[in-house]
C-alpha positions in Angstrom: -97.3 41.9 -7.9 -95.4 43.3 -4.9 -97.1 42.0 -1.7 -98.2 44.7 0.7 -97.4 47.5 -1.6 -98.9 50.9 -0.6 -101.4 52.4 -3.0 -102.1 56.1 -3.0 -104.7 58.4 -4.4 -104.9 62.2 -4.3 -107.7 64.1 -6.3 -109.0 67.6 -6.4 -110.8 70.1 -8.5 -108.7 73.3 -9.1 -110.3 76.6 -9.9 -108.9 76.6 -13.4 -111.4 76.7 -16.4 -110.9 73.6 -18.6 -109.7 71.3 -15.8 -112.4 69.0 -14.5 -110.2 67.1 -12.1 -106.5 66.5 -11.1 -105.7 62.9 -10.1 -102.4 61.6 -8.8 -102.1 57.9 -7.9 -99.6 55.1 -7.2 -101.1 51.7 -8.0 -99.6 48.2 -7.9 -102.4 45.7 -7.8 -105.3 47.8 -9.0 -106.6 47.0 -12.4 -109.0 49.4 -14.2 -111.9 47.6 -15.9 -113.2 48.9 -19.3 -114.7 52.3 -18.7 -115.2 55.7 -20.3 -115.1 59.3 -19.2 -117.0 62.4 -20.3 -113.7 64.3 -20.3 -110.4 64.0 -21.9 -107.8 62.1 -19.9 -104.2 63.5 -20.2 -101.8 61.1 -18.5 -98.1 61.0 -17.7 -96.3 58.3 -15.7 -93.6 59.3 -13.2 -92.5 55.7 -12.2 -93.0 52.3 -13.7 -95.2 51.8 -16.8 -98.9 51.5 -17.6 -100.6 49.4 -20.3 -104.1 49.9 -21.6 -106.5 48.9 -24.4 -108.2 51.5 -26.5 -110.3 50.7 -29.6 -109.1 47.1 -29.6 -105.4 48.1 -29.6 -102.9 47.9 -26.8 -100.8 50.9 -25.8 -98.3 51.7 -23.1 -97.1 54.8 -21.2 -93.7 55.1 -19.6 -90.8 57.6 -19.4 -91.5 60.9 -21.2 -94.5 59.6 -23.2 -97.8 61.3 -22.9 -101.2 59.6 -23.4 -104.4 61.5 -24.3 -107.5 59.3 -23.9 -110.5 60.7 -25.7 -113.9 61.1 -24.0 -116.7 58.5 -24.5 -114.2 55.9 -25.8 -113.8 52.8 -23.5 -110.4 51.9 -22.2 -108.9 49.9 -19.3 -105.5 50.1 -17.5 -103.1 48.4 -15.3 -99.4 48.2 -14.3 -97.1 46.8 -17.0 -94.7 45.4 -14.4 -94.9 43.8 -10.9 -93.6 47.0 -9.3 -96.7 49.1 -10.3 -96.7 52.7 -11.4 -97.1 56.3 -10.3 -99.1 58.6 -12.5 -100.5 62.1 -12.8 -103.7 62.8 -14.7 -105.5 65.9 -15.9 -109.2 65.5 -16.9 -109.9 68.2 -19.4 -113.4 69.3 -20.5 -114.6 69.2 -24.1 -115.2 73.0 -24.2 -111.5 73.7 -24.3 -110.4 70.6 -26.2 -113.2 69.8 -28.7 -114.8 66.4 -29.4 -114.0 66.9 -33.1 -110.5 65.7 -32.2 -111.7 62.3 -30.8 -111.0 60.4 -34.0 -107.4 61.6 -34.2 -106.8 60.8 -30.5 -108.2 57.3 -31.0 -105.7 56.8 -33.9 -102.8 58.2 -31.9 -103.4 58.3 -28.2 -99.7 58.3 -27.2 -97.1 61.0 -28.0 -93.3 60.9 -27.5 -93.1 64.7 -27.2 -90.7 66.2 -24.7 -92.2 69.7 -25.0 -95.7 68.5 -24.2 -94.4 66.3 -21.3 -92.5 69.3 -19.9 -95.5 71.6 -20.1 -97.7 69.0 -18.3 -95.1 68.6 -15.5 -95.0 72.3 -15.1 -98.7 72.6 -14.9 -99.0 69.9 -12.3 -96.4 71.7 -10.1 -98.5 74.9 -10.3 -101.8 73.1 -9.6 -100.3 71.7 -6.3 -100.0 75.3 -5.0 -103.1 77.4 -4.1 -103.3 80.9 -5.5 -101.6 80.1 -8.8 -104.7 79.8 -10.9 -103.7 82.6 -13.4 -100.4 80.8 -14.1 -102.1 77.5 -14.4 -104.6 78.8 -16.9 -101.7 80.1 -19.0 -99.8 76.8 -18.9 -103.0 74.9 -19.8 -103.5 77.1 -22.8 -100.0 76.2 -24.1 -100.8 72.5 -23.5 -104.0 72.8 -25.5 -102.0 74.5 -28.3 -99.4 71.7 -28.4 -102.1 69.0 -28.4 -103.9 70.7 -31.2 -100.6 70.7 -33.2 -99.9 67.0 -32.5 -103.4 65.8 -33.2 -103.6 67.7 -36.5 -100.1 66.7 -37.5 -99.2 70.2 -38.7 -97.4 73.1 -37.1 -99.6 76.1 -36.5 -98.9 79.2 -38.7 -96.2 81.5 -37.3 -97.5 84.5 -35.6 -95.9 87.9 -35.8 -95.0 90.0 -32.8 -97.9 92.0 -31.6 -96.6 94.7 -29.2 -99.8 96.6 -29.2 -101.7 93.6 -27.8 -99.0 93.0 -25.2 -99.2 96.5 -24.0 -103.0 96.4 -23.8 -102.7 93.2 -21.7 -100.2 95.0 -19.4 -102.6 97.9 -19.0 -105.4 95.5 -18.1 -103.2 93.7 -15.5 -102.1 97.0 -14.1 -105.8 98.0 -13.6 -106.6 94.7 -11.8 -103.5 94.0 -9.7 -105.2 93.3 -6.4 -108.5 91.8 -7.7 -106.9 89.9 -10.5 -108.3 88.9 -13.9 -108.6 85.5 -15.4 -107.0 84.5 -18.7 -110.5 84.0 -20.2 -111.6 87.4 -19.1 -108.5 89.0 -20.5 -108.9 87.2 -23.8 -112.6 88.4 -24.0 -111.7 91.9 -23.0 -108.9 92.2 -25.6 -110.7 90.1 -28.3 -107.6 87.8 -28.6 -106.9 84.1 -28.6 -105.4 83.2 -25.2 -102.4 81.5 -26.7 -101.6 84.5 -28.8 -102.1 86.7 -25.8 -99.5 84.8 -23.7 -97.0 84.6 -26.5 -97.3 88.3 -27.5 -96.8 89.3 -23.9 -93.7 87.1 -23.5 -92.1 88.3 -26.7 -92.6 92.0 -25.7 -91.8 91.9 -22.0 -89.6 88.8 -21.6 -91.9 87.2 -19.0 -95.3 85.5 -19.0 -98.3 87.5 -17.8 -98.6 85.7 -14.5 -95.1 86.6 -13.4 -95.7 90.3 -14.3 -98.9 90.3 -12.2 -97.1 88.6 -9.2 -94.3 91.2 -9.4 -96.8 94.0 -9.4 -98.5 92.5 -6.3 -95.2 92.4 -4.5 -94.7 96.1 -5.4 -98.1 96.8 -3.8 -97.2 94.9 -0.7 -93.9 96.6 0.0 -95.2 100.0 1.3 -97.9 98.4 3.3 -95.4 96.2 5.1 -93.2 99.2 5.8 -96.2 101.0 7.3 -96.6 98.2 9.8 -99.6 96.4 8.3 -99.6 92.7 9.4 -98.4 90.3 6.8 -101.7 88.4 6.7 -103.6 91.6 6.0 -101.1 92.7 3.4 -101.6 89.4 1.6 -105.4 89.9 1.5 -105.1 93.5 0.4 -102.7 92.8 -2.5 -104.4 89.8 -4.2 -102.4 86.9 -2.7 -104.2 83.7 -1.8 -102.9 83.8 1.8 -99.8 84.7 3.8 -97.6 81.8 2.7 -98.5 82.6 -0.9 -97.2 86.2 -0.4 -94.1 85.0 1.5 -93.1 82.5 -1.2 -93.2 85.1 -4.0 -91.9 87.9 -1.9 -88.8 85.9 -1.0 -88.3 84.7 -4.6 -88.3 88.3 -5.9 -86.6 90.2 -3.1 -84.6 87.5 -1.3 -86.1 88.0 2.1 -89.4 87.4 3.8 -92.1 90.0 4.3 -91.6 90.0 8.0 -87.8 90.6 7.8 -88.4 93.3 5.1 -90.8 95.1 7.4 -88.2 95.1 10.2 -85.2 96.0 8.0 -85.4 99.8 8.3 -83.5 102.0 10.8 -84.7 102.2 14.4 -85.7 105.7 15.4 
């Protein structure tokens, strides 16, 4: 092992239904003993490689591979090389990813699937930013959908466009711009599967629901800023997590900060 290597851990619980914990770590010397979790362990490795034993078989994770370790099944883990590894883990509850899939995950715990790997990376990027829970829930839904496909070994049936559902979701978002609505609440209100809800909206409007909601919040913020309301108060009034959250999306959409936008008019 590399002498004096720095080992790092960062863990938190996001406000996203279905995610028990997010865990980022860099380990060199640490060796996990045999242990088990109550939740699913969805693992990607950003640097180095990991080896682990599951159900008396040895597996490895590196590059674009993804490992899904099932709940209640013992496993261990350690670096596969002397240089250690950097990993990102999502612990997922069994309400959203059912225990009936444990047998399939024991048989095939590692996937070389670029689409799944991409979706996981995108979700981790969102989870690192407060205020993006609606987007995170949507991205997690697509990950669940991909895992379901991989574990069952069959592609899901093709779904036809559903513009009516997409428009009903848009109406629901329009009526909850500032207070927001969770993906679970929207699915229950519209009696639709969350995955179908996201895909129907994207096919009809060319963007995911979370981007539509953010754009509508920016629209609400603009007149308030021009009336002189402080940016911090505008953020609170329009559903943003805080002032930096508003500033980030305002600049992404309009190319300027809220403060500069508020000062951009003519002087009388």
